[in-house]
N, C-alpha and C positions, 0 to 999 in steps of 0.2 A: 775701270782700273785707275784712270787718270783722275777721276773725281775722288776716288778713295784716297789716293795719294795727296791730292790737293787739300782735302779736308784734314788730313792728319799731320800736315806740315805745320810747324809753329810760326807765329808771327803774322804781320800784315801781308798784303798781296805782294809788295816788292820783295820782301824777305822770302816769301814762299817761292817766287819766281827764281830768285838767286839760288835757293836750296834745290829746287827742281833742276835747274841747269847744272848745278854741281853734281847731283846724283846721276844725271844723264852723261855728263863727262866722265864720271867714275865708271859707269857701266861700259861706255865705249872703250875706256882704257883697259878695263878688265877683259873685254872681249878680244881686243887687238893685242894685248900683251900676253894673255895666258891661254884663253879658250881657243882662238883661231890657230895658233901655233901648235897646240896639242892636237887639234882636230885634223890639220892638214895632212899628216902622213896616213891617216885613216880614210881619206877621200880618194876615189879612184880616177882623178883627173889625168893621170899619166898612163892609164891603161888604154892603149889604142887597140881597137877591135878590127881595123882594116888590115887585110893581108897585103903584103908587098906585091904579091903576084896579081891580085885584083886591082891594086892602085896603078900598076903599070899597064894593065890591059885596057884596050879601048872599051867604051861604054857598050858598043854593040855586042861585043863578046860576053860581057857580064850579063846583059839583059837577055841574051839568047836569040837575038835577031839576026 
């Protein structure tokens, strides 16, 4: 993929490098500005599966020892 991109960017190597860095910065801005904020409510990071009763009980009670 990177070789394909490098071959299709115009100009000599320093210009290609600058264009590649600008594309990378644009992609990062797109991800952090729109994609990740849109995705965040759909990810279950705040869904806790630990019961309060189990969290308060000693480990020996939970393990059945």
